[in-house]
TORZABA-191295 format. One record per residue (C-alpha): residue in three letters; z, x, y. Coordinates in steps of 0.001 Angstrom, whole numbers, plus 500000, padded with zeros to 6 digits. Each point is the difference from the previous one (the first is absolute). Example, Ala and Ser with C-alpha at 12.3 -4.5 7.8 and 13.67 -1.06 7.14 Angstrom:
2
ALA507800512300495500;SER499340501370503440;
//
This chain:
360
MET756419657775869558;LYS501965499516502960;LYS499290501984503483;GLU503343502024499590;ASP498131501483496953;PHE497623501981502180;ILE502812501859501650;PHE499571503719499103;THR503482501304499632;HIS499264503306497908;ASN501199502988500830;TYR497056502787501416;ASP499038503169501184;SER498834499240504153;SER498526503185499932;LEU496893498886498078;GLU496408500193501964;GLY496386499228499481;CYS497488497532500447;TYR498611496880497952;ARG497069498411500362;TRP499027496141498834;GLU497101497955500579;SER500559496102500000;PRO497632496877500294;SER499878496966502179;ASN500377496866498105;ILE498817496213500960;ALA502005497024499031;LEU498201497235497644;VAL503244498064500621;LYS501376500355503395;TYR503731501373501032;TRP501076498555503075;GLY503407499750501365;LYS502595501628499607;SER503867500591499892;GLU501896502656501005;ASP499557503919498546;GLN496488499088499406;ILE500448497238497126;PRO497168497495499416;LYS500507496395500266;ASN497479499705497308;SER498309502117497278;SER496120501635500300;ILE497633501269498077;SER497558502462500808;PHE496985502410499264;THR500961503955500240;LEU497026501277502075;LYS497508502756498696;ASN498655501890503225;CYS502396499214502800;LEU502525502642499436;THR502138501796502368;ASN501147503738499238;THR502925501272500797;LYS501865503298499996;LEU503725500092500623;GLU500924503644500766;PHE504394500708499893;VAL501983502471500737;LYS503852500256500576;LYS501214499581503683;LYS501781502827501671;LEU502536497517501321;LYS501639497078497788;SER499084496748502609;GLN500086496304498838;LEU496806500074502296;PHE496666500038498486;ASP497849503042500324;PHE496151499327499369;ASP496227500252501539;ILE497460498366498879;PHE496077500462499889;PHE497241497679499609;ASP496448502134499618;GLY501537503400500856;LYS501290498312503434;LEU503393499867501106;LYS500859495637500277;LEU502883499499502230;GLU499281496165500018;PHE500396499993495793;LYS503306501582500340;PRO502225496651500689;LYS498750497957497135;VAL500674503396497788;HIS503530499978501581;VAL500847496646499018;PHE498748500084496371;LEU502193503122499714;GLU502813498060501272;ARG499753497570497904;ILE499798502136496784;LYS502796502668500862;LYS502939497475498532;TYR497535500790496183;CYS498561503699500952;PRO502893501745502148;TYR498623503102499019;ILE497327499460502516;LEU502765500916503151;GLU500098503374498534;TYR495971501021500677;LYS497801500478502726;PHE496759498037498760;THR496052500536500902;ILE497710497448499333;ASN496340500376499857;THR498185496852499149;THR496803498981499793;ASN497562496734498988;THR496769499706498051;PHE499233496976502398;PRO499666500293503812;HIS503492499245501479;SER498607497233502154;SER498299498249497567;GLY501604496740499776;ILE501906501453496387;ALA503171499913499928;SER501579504007499654;SER503570498295499892;ALA500171499839496189;SER497958503011499179;GLY501873501758502481;VAL503682499229499474;SER499417500038495728;ALA498622503383500023;LEU502771501165502166;ALA502587498560497818;LEU498963501564497157;CYS499999503637501801;ILE503394499243500536;MET500523498895496329;SER498417503113498942;ILE503133501653502004;GLU501862498423498327;LYS499226500643496834;SER500112503719500400;ILE503916499546501066;GLY500877497703497250;PRO497192500483496970;SER501962497949497978;ILE498336496654501637;SER497038498233497615;GLU496765499578500996;GLU500675495883499891;PHE502814500167502335;PHE497901502727502088;TYR496939497698500619;LYS503187496815500581;LYS501596501877502792;ALA496758500972501360;SER499005496175500282;PHE503091499419501117;LEU500152502643502707;ALA496229498937501013;ARG501215496822500385;LEU502708500621502614;GLY497326501387502045;SER497412497429499458;GLY499951496953497838;SER496742500055498527;ALA500202503922499282;CYS501964499684497288;ARG497002498530498098;SER498062503093500422;VAL502214502487497793;LYS498732499421496578;GLY497775497980498029;SER496641497940500594;VAL501375496292500389;ASN503494499606501678;LEU502797497597499818;TRP502885499994502831;GLY502658497454500347;ALA502085498825497626;HIS498526497038497688;LYS501390497800497409;SER497154500655497686;PHE499953503428499902;LYS503815501477499552;THR498995503309501155;SER498734499357503080;SER502564500552502968;ASP499942499615503592;LEU501093503889500409;PHE496988501580498619;SER496779498975498866;ILE499102500421496125;ASP496604500746498074;SER498477496690498814;PRO502520498609497612;PHE497035498320498150;LYS496813501432498817;VAL497176499957502373;ASN496466498744498559;ASP497170502707500165;VAL498107498216502639;PHE502447500435503095;MET500702503914498985;SER496772500768501109;TYR499835497374502994;HIS498465500577503605;ASP501444500139503235;ALA497963500313503061;VAL501610499931502833;LEU497666498602503114;LEU501774501513503406;VAL499251496806502013;ASP502643501400502982;LYS502048503133499958;GLY501569499716502978;VAL504097499102500257;LYS501044496788498707;THR501334497422502532;VAL503098499850498241;SER501353502406497213;SER500818499301496972;THR503211500284500149;ALA500320497663502787;GLY497815498059497434;HIS502972499978497601;GLU502750499267502646;LEU498041496546500407;MET500038499224496955;ASN503909499549499961;ASP499785496362502164;HIS496706499302498301;LEU499313496386499904;PHE498257500519496537;GLY501936503072498692;LYS502283498335497569;LYS496607498388498385;ARG498105503465500851;PHE502810501960497797;GLN499885497721496951;THR495838499486500266;ALA500203503810499656;GLN502243500173497336;ASP497598497256498115;ASN496908501421500566;ILE501469503894498254;GLU500595497928496880;GLU495975498914500571;LEU498878502956500699;SER501712502114497197;ILE498322497647497873;ILE496357500233501683;LEU500366503902499662;LYS500778499817496593;ASN497117497858498982;GLY497601501089502492;ASN498967496404501251;LEU497953501270503007;ASP499199496423501430;ASP503852499472499952;PHE500841503439501567;VAL497108499401502710;ARG501768496461500910;LEU503838501748499983;VAL499504502807501747;GLU497990498625502790;LYS502224496892500429;GLU502960502539500733;ALA497959501990502533;LEU499585496845501932;MET503558499223499724;LEU501362502906501187;HIS498378499180503395;GLY500626496616499705;LEU503651501308500507;MET498947502203503056;MET498276496915501150;THR502599497923499417;SER503221502273501180;ASP502063499177503419;PRO498175501486502025;SER496834500361498531;TYR497646502246499481;ILE496507500960498767;LEU499089503240498282;LEU496635498842498763;LYS496543500774502101;PRO496868497512500242;LYS498195502260498006;THR502787499929497234;LEU498946496811499239;GLN496258500682500226;ILE500806502512497205;ILE501912497086498107;GLU497227497402500178;ALA497580502579498864;ILE501874501108497022;ARG500636496491498580;GLU496241498613501071;PHE498851503530497645;ARG502720499232497215;LEU498274496467500075;ILE496426500725500111;THR500810503328497307;LYS502559498826497957;ILE501413503183500442;PRO503618499854499389;VAL500615502230503765;CYS502653499021502523;PHE502063501132502884;THR503371501099500645;LEU501842500547503390;ASP503120501822500742;ALA501400499628503469;GLY497590500623502101;ALA496511498936500886;ASN497910502606496898;VAL498792498364497048;HIS500417501430496685;VAL496905498859497268;LEU501127499901496512;PHE497481499857497435;PRO499825501519496199;ASP498145503391499037;LYS497229497986498271;ASN499030498228503263;SER499966503222502151;VAL496619500542500943;GLU499477496514500957;VAL503171499692502071;TYR499362503155502056;ASN496597499411500267;PHE501266496764501724;ILE502608501471502137;ASP497233502541501681;SER497556497537500222;SER501764496871501592;LEU503611501061500226;LYS500336503634501925;LEU498795498353502868;TYR503033498343500834;CYS502222503298499702;GLU500448502171502819;ASN497154502930499825;ASN498847498862496628;SER502697501643498724;TYR501748498696496333;ILE502104501943497151;LYS499191500202496772;ASP502838499740497809;CYS501368499096496029;VAL503141499618498057;GLY501635502945499886;TYR502838501420498144;GLY502982500810501816;ALA501506503192501926;LYS499294503749499143;GLN501832503231500322;LEU497830502593501378;
//
């Protein structure tokens, strides 16, 4: 599909009013997206697990504006409190999607949003938050243009979410998502994420992700700035090709269930992401000493027990501990006895692979 295919051109009744509510998950990339072109187009493909428990619940109320205007009219509440500081990011998102959803200029919006995880927990809420809002907007589109198919509904929701936050496009539908055009997968696209185009081994469908909250503070370099630094990165072109190769390899692993290969590739991807940050110009480091201590402890535990537990990292200091369900008792005991002491207030989040967003 082309981006022009997502432009809404139907006639519609703008007097419609009401509300829609969606619950959307965060996700964790296994092969990382790092580097993008204009309009949030990724420089390489990425594969992610959708999470089950780290969710954003968003209700979008809409009424027809009293006076026509080319200006957006909205209020946003988080946990029941008006959040003026959230408005700029939402405004940018609406500005980016108005070409594809011109009807949003007809309405005044009230956005009420909450997370099932603490906002300051270090879990990226942009993926879950933006995808939930995109799905609410698509519910409006479905109500004024009811002929659109379910397949188109979710594709456009992912397309819109991408314009707000790249990784948000992977939080719309499915347990394992592929985003970014890849020669081996004909249905893959830079414009939206797709549910896994291959059969995923059952072992991964119940995989656990324990998120160790090492540092809840604001990052010294934002993800947006980090992506921009990839434009002239010394290792940029090599990285983008390596990521495409790793997508190919990971797709085979996800099909055959080889956990030793999964551990090796996922950890390599995580460390490569932070290696790119440390070799950017200017360079920067988001890892903390306790992050490295956790990594060393996980590798030592794996060596001694032969349990295929591994780590991955987002663009920050927190550690995602990944492991199969059959080993959950031993790994959670290990986290409680040896790892949570490295976390702020001994805090971590228990999560696992989920199934995508749902309308409430």
